[in-house]
C-alpha angles and dihedrals in degrees: 000000000000088000089064098031109036093187087070093056106121091208092057090066091218097122120065128181121193134151093356095308125111116206130188118205093204107022117203123231112291093249092057093044091051091048091052092046092050092049093048091050092046091052091048092052091045091055094045094045099066133129127006093334094056096104094047092048093050091048091050091049089050091051092050092046091050091058091051092044092054093047095046102026096136095052093045092049094046093049094046094240092114090071091055100052097096091048092049094050094039089228139060113297103175 
């Protein structure tokens, strides 16, 4: 992913993680950050949802995302992440 989103390159020393908090020294524009986050989440779900349990895992992810989407609808809509939820889960979220 660092090829597409240079701010995620571990050798660039731009991303730091400590005590449960990720920090970017030079954060990218929100649109690019949201795109990278959506792609990272989609890849994670794709890896987890393999084999005969794939459908159940995707449905569970969609249910969990729906709860978050309802609670934080305004932030997700404003950031553009709301539009990526179905793609991330690999099934319909809302």
